[in-house]
C-alpha positions as CSV (number, residue, x, y, z in Angstrom):
1,M,0.1,-0.5,-0.1
2,P,2.6,2.4,0.8
3,I,4.1,2.3,-3.0
4,L,0.5,2.5,-4.2
5,L,0.2,6.0,-2.2
6,Q,4.1,6.8,-3.1
7,I,2.9,6.6,-6.9
8,A,-0.5,8.6,-6.5
9,A,1.4,11.3,-4.5
10,M,3.7,11.6,-7.8
11,K,3.2,14.9,-9.4
12,A,2.7,15.1,-13.5
13,P,5.4,17.5,-15.2
14,F,5.1,20.7,-14.8
15,G,2.8,22.2,-18.3
16,I,1.3,19.2,-19.8
17,R,-2.4,19.4,-19.3
18,I,-3.2,16.4,-21.8
19,P,-6.9,14.1,-21.0
20,D,-5.7,10.8,-19.2
21,Q,-4.9,7.8,-22.0
22,F,-3.2,4.2,-22.1
23,C,0.6,4.6,-21.9
24,C,1.3,0.9,-22.3
25,G,-0.3,-1.6,-24.2
26,V,-3.7,-3.1,-23.2
27,T,-4.3,-7.1,-23.6
28,S,-7.1,-8.0,-25.9
29,N,-9.8,-7.9,-22.9
30,K,-8.3,-4.6,-22.4
31,L,-7.0,-5.3,-19.4
32,F,-3.2,-4.4,-17.8
33,S,-0.7,-7.2,-17.5
34,V,2.8,-7.3,-17.2
35,R,3.4,-8.7,-20.2
36,S,2.4,-6.4,-22.4
37,G,3.9,-3.4,-19.8
38,Y,7.3,-5.2,-20.5
39,E,7.0,-5.4,-24.0
40,V,6.1,-2.1,-24.2
41,R,9.1,-0.9,-21.9
42,M,11.4,-3.1,-23.9
43,G,9.8,-2.0,-27.6
44,V,8.1,-4.8,-28.7
45,H,5.7,-4.5,-31.0
46,H,3.2,-7.6,-32.7
47,G,3.3,-6.2,-36.1
48,P,3.0,-8.7,-38.8
49,T,6.8,-10.1,-38.8
50,E,6.0,-11.3,-35.3
51,Q,2.3,-12.5,-36.1
52,I,4.0,-15.3,-38.5
53,W,4.5,-17.8,-35.7
54,T,0.5,-17.9,-36.2
55,T,0.4,-17.7,-39.5
56,V,2.5,-20.7,-39.5
57,S,0.1,-22.6,-36.9
58,R,-2.3,-21.8,-39.0
59,F,-1.7,-23.1,-42.1
60,K,-3.5,-25.9,-44.1
61,G,-1.6,-27.4,-45.5
62,L,0.6,-30.8,-45.1
63,P,1.7,-31.3,-41.6
64,R,5.3,-32.0,-43.4
65,I,5.5,-28.6,-45.1
66,R,4.2,-27.0,-41.8
67,Y,7.0,-28.2,-40.1
68,F,9.1,-27.0,-43.1
69,L,7.7,-23.3,-42.5
70,W,8.6,-23.6,-38.9
71,L,12.5,-24.3,-39.5
72,L,12.4,-21.7,-42.3
73,C,11.2,-19.1,-40.0
74,H,13.4,-20.0,-37.3
75,G,16.5,-19.9,-39.7
76,R,17.4,-23.2,-39.8
77,I,16.9,-23.7,-43.4
78,L,21.1,-24.8,-44.4
79,T,21.4,-22.3,-47.1
80,N,25.3,-22.1,-48.5
81,V,25.3,-18.9,-46.7
82,E,23.8,-20.5,-43.6
83,R,26.4,-23.4,-43.9
84,Y,29.3,-20.4,-44.5
85,R,27.9,-19.1,-41.2
86,R,28.3,-21.9,-39.2
87,H,32.1,-22.8,-40.7
88,L,30.4,-26.4,-42.6
89,T,31.6,-24.6,-45.9
90,L,33.5,-22.1,-47.9
91,D,31.5,-21.6,-50.6
92,C,28.1,-19.0,-50.2
93,C,27.5,-19.5,-54.1
94,C,24.1,-20.7,-54.9
95,S,24.4,-24.6,-56.2
96,V,21.5,-23.9,-58.8
97,C,22.2,-21.2,-60.8
98,G,26.0,-20.3,-59.5
99,D,25.0,-17.1,-57.8
100,E,27.5,-15.9,-55.2
101,W,25.2,-15.6,-52.5
102,E,22.5,-18.5,-52.0
103,D,20.6,-17.2,-48.6
104,M,16.2,-17.9,-47.8
105,D,15.8,-15.0,-50.2
106,H,17.7,-16.3,-53.0
107,I,16.4,-19.7,-53.1
108,F,12.9,-18.4,-53.0
109,R,12.5,-15.8,-54.6
110,R,15.6,-14.8,-56.6
111,C,17.1,-17.8,-58.1
112,P,16.0,-18.2,-61.8
113,V,14.4,-21.7,-61.1
114,A,11.8,-20.0,-58.1
115,Y,11.4,-16.4,-60.2
116,S,10.3,-18.5,-63.0
117,I,7.4,-20.3,-60.9
118,W,6.4,-17.1,-59.8
119,D,5.9,-15.0,-62.7
120,M,3.9,-17.9,-64.1
121,L,1.5,-16.9,-61.3
122,I,2.0,-13.3,-59.8
123,R,0.0,-10.5,-61.5
124,A,1.5,-8.0,-63.7
125,D,0.6,-4.8,-61.7
126,K,1.4,-6.6,-58.3
127,K,5.1,-8.3,-59.5
128,E,7.5,-5.1,-58.6
129,E,6.2,-5.5,-55.1
130,F,6.1,-8.7,-55.0
131,Y,10.1,-8.9,-55.7
132,L,10.7,-5.3,-53.6
133,M,9.5,-6.5,-50.1
134,D,11.4,-7.3,-47.6
135,F,11.8,-11.3,-47.2
136,K,9.6,-11.8,-44.0
137,R,7.3,-9.8,-44.3
138,W,7.0,-11.5,-48.1
139,F,6.8,-14.4,-46.5
140,F,4.0,-13.4,-44.2
141,V,1.8,-11.3,-46.7
142,N,1.6,-14.1,-49.0
143,L,1.9,-17.2,-46.5
144,S,-1.6,-15.1,-44.9
145,N,-3.4,-14.4,-48.4
146,I,-3.5,-10.7,-47.9
147,G,-0.8,-9.5,-50.1
148,G,-3.6,-10.3,-53.9
149,F,-0.4,-11.1,-55.7
150,S,-1.6,-14.1,-57.2
151,R,-4.1,-14.4,-60.4
152,D,-6.0,-16.9,-58.7
153,Q,-6.5,-16.2,-54.7
154,V,-8.0,-19.2,-54.1
155,H,-6.0,-21.5,-51.7
156,W,-3.1,-19.5,-52.6
157,D,-1.4,-19.7,-48.6
158,I,-1.3,-23.5,-49.6
159,L,0.1,-23.5,-52.9
160,F,2.4,-20.2,-51.5
161,G,3.7,-22.8,-48.7
162,S,3.7,-26.3,-51.0
163,L,6.0,-24.5,-53.7
164,L,9.0,-23.6,-51.0
165,W,9.0,-26.8,-49.8
166,C,9.1,-27.9,-53.9
167,L,11.8,-25.9,-54.7
168,W,13.7,-26.5,-51.4
169,K,13.3,-30.4,-52.0
170,K,14.2,-29.7,-55.8
171,R,17.2,-27.9,-55.0
172,N,18.1,-30.4,-52.0
173,E,17.6,-33.3,-55.0
174,W,19.9,-31.5,-57.8
175,I,22.8,-31.3,-55.0
176,F,22.4,-34.6,-53.3
177,G,20.5,-36.4,-55.3
178,D,19.4,-37.3,-59.3
179,P,17.4,-34.6,-60.4
180,D,15.7,-36.8,-63.1
181,R,14.5,-38.9,-60.1
182,Y,11.0,-36.7,-59.8
183,S,10.3,-35.6,-63.2
184,E,7.5,-33.4,-62.4
185,P,7.8,-30.4,-62.6
186,I,7.7,-27.6,-59.4
187,L,4.5,-26.2,-60.3
188,Q,2.9,-29.2,-61.0
189,R,4.3,-30.7,-57.6
190,G,2.8,-27.6,-55.9
191,L,-0.5,-27.7,-57.6
192,R,-0.6,-31.3,-56.6
193,L,0.3,-31.0,-52.7
194,Q,-2.3,-28.4,-52.0
195,Q,-5.3,-30.5,-54.0
196,K,-4.0,-32.8,-51.8
197,A,-4.4,-30.2,-48.1
198,I,-7.8,-29.5,-49.8
199,A,-9.3,-32.6,-50.2
200,A,-8.2,-33.5,-46.7
201,C,-9.5,-30.7,-45.5
202,S,-12.5,-31.2,-46.5
203,T,-12.7,-34.6,-45.6
204,N,-11.9,-33.7,-42.2
205,A,-14.9,-30.9,-42.1
206,A,-17.2,-34.4,-43.6
207,E,-16.1,-36.0,-41.2
208,Q,-16.9,-33.5,-37.7
209,L,-20.7,-32.4,-40.2
210,R,-21.4,-35.7,-39.8
211,G,-20.7,-36.6,-35.9
212,P,-19.8,-40.0,-34.7
213,V,-20.0,-43.1,-36.3
214,I,-21.5,-46.1,-34.9
215,A,-19.5,-49.2,-36.3
216,N,-20.0,-52.9,-35.1
217,V,-16.9,-54.9,-33.6
218,L,-16.5,-58.2,-33.1
219,W,-14.3,-59.6,-31.1
220,H,-11.6,-62.0,-32.9
221,K,-10.6,-65.1,-30.7
222,P,-6.1,-64.8,-30.4
223,P,-4.5,-68.1,-31.2
224,P,-4.9,-71.6,-29.4
225,G,-3.0,-71.3,-26.6
226,W,-3.1,-67.7,-26.1
227,C,-5.4,-65.4,-24.5
228,K,-6.7,-62.0,-25.4
229,L,-7.3,-59.2,-22.8
230,N,-9.9,-56.7,-24.3
231,V,-10.0,-53.4,-22.4
232,D,-12.6,-50.5,-22.6
233,G,-13.2,-47.2,-21.0
234,S,-15.6,-43.9,-20.6
235,V,-16.3,-40.7,-18.9
236,G,-18.9,-38.4,-18.1
237,R,-19.6,-34.9,-19.6
238,D,-21.5,-33.8,-16.8
239,T,-19.9,-35.6,-14.0
240,G,-16.2,-35.7,-15.2
241,M,-16.4,-39.4,-13.5
242,A,-14.1,-42.3,-15.2
243,A,-14.5,-45.8,-15.2
244,Y,-13.0,-48.6,-16.8
245,G,-13.0,-52.5,-17.3
246,G,-11.5,-55.4,-19.2
247,V,-11.7,-59.3,-19.4
248,V,-9.8,-62.1,-20.6
249,R,-10.8,-64.6,-22.9
250,N,-9.0,-67.8,-24.3
251,E,-9.5,-69.2,-27.6
252,E,-12.9,-70.7,-27.2
253,G,-14.0,-67.2,-25.3
254,T,-14.0,-68.6,-21.6
C-alpha cells in the first residue's frame, strides 16, 4: 500500500495538460498485464513480422510442409550462406544457378528457378511489390493470403507454402541426388500438394459435420494357447467421473 500511495502522490511534469490515456500496451480484453507493460518498455511491437508464428501454426497445408515452414521461420534452413556462417563450407554460391550469395531470399524468390515459377503466378501489376518487399514481410503476406499477388487467390496460402517446400526439395535433389528422379515439374508438384491438402481439409470437415460413426466391433479369438485382454473405458461429460474395465478370454471365449 505505501508504494501505491507514493505513486499516487507523484505529480506530472509541469506544463502538461492532456487527458488521461493509455501509455502502455493492453491485452485483447483491455486489461493491463505485466507482459504488455514489459513489451512496451522493451519496444516490442506485435506487427506482421511477429504474427508470422500464428500464421504458420494455422497453415492448412500438409503437416510436413508446416514443419518445414517452422524451420524456415527459425532460420534453420541450411542454405550455403548459413552453412558458411556455421563454418561448414567456404562457398556461399548458389548450387543451382551459381549466384555468389545463396540465402533464403535467393532460393525461394531470386533464383531463376524460383523466379520462373512466381512469374507465371503473380499478377503483372503486383510483380514489382512482390519482388521488392522485405523477405520476412513477403513470407508473411503471402502465407496469410492478404497481398493479392496471385492471379487466383483461392487457397493461395496453401499453394505458396507448398511451392516453397517444392523449391527446397528440388534444390536438394539437384545437389545430393538424381535431379531426374522426380521429373514432375515444381509448379505441377506444388499444385498436386495443394489439392491433396484441400481434399484432406474437406474430408475432415465432412467427418465433423457427420458426427460420430457407430460401427459393430467383433471379437476375434486369439491363437491357440493364447489369451486376449480386451479393455474399454468411458467418462461422463457432466460428472467428470471415469470408469474402465477389461476381460481376459482364451481361444474358446472362456
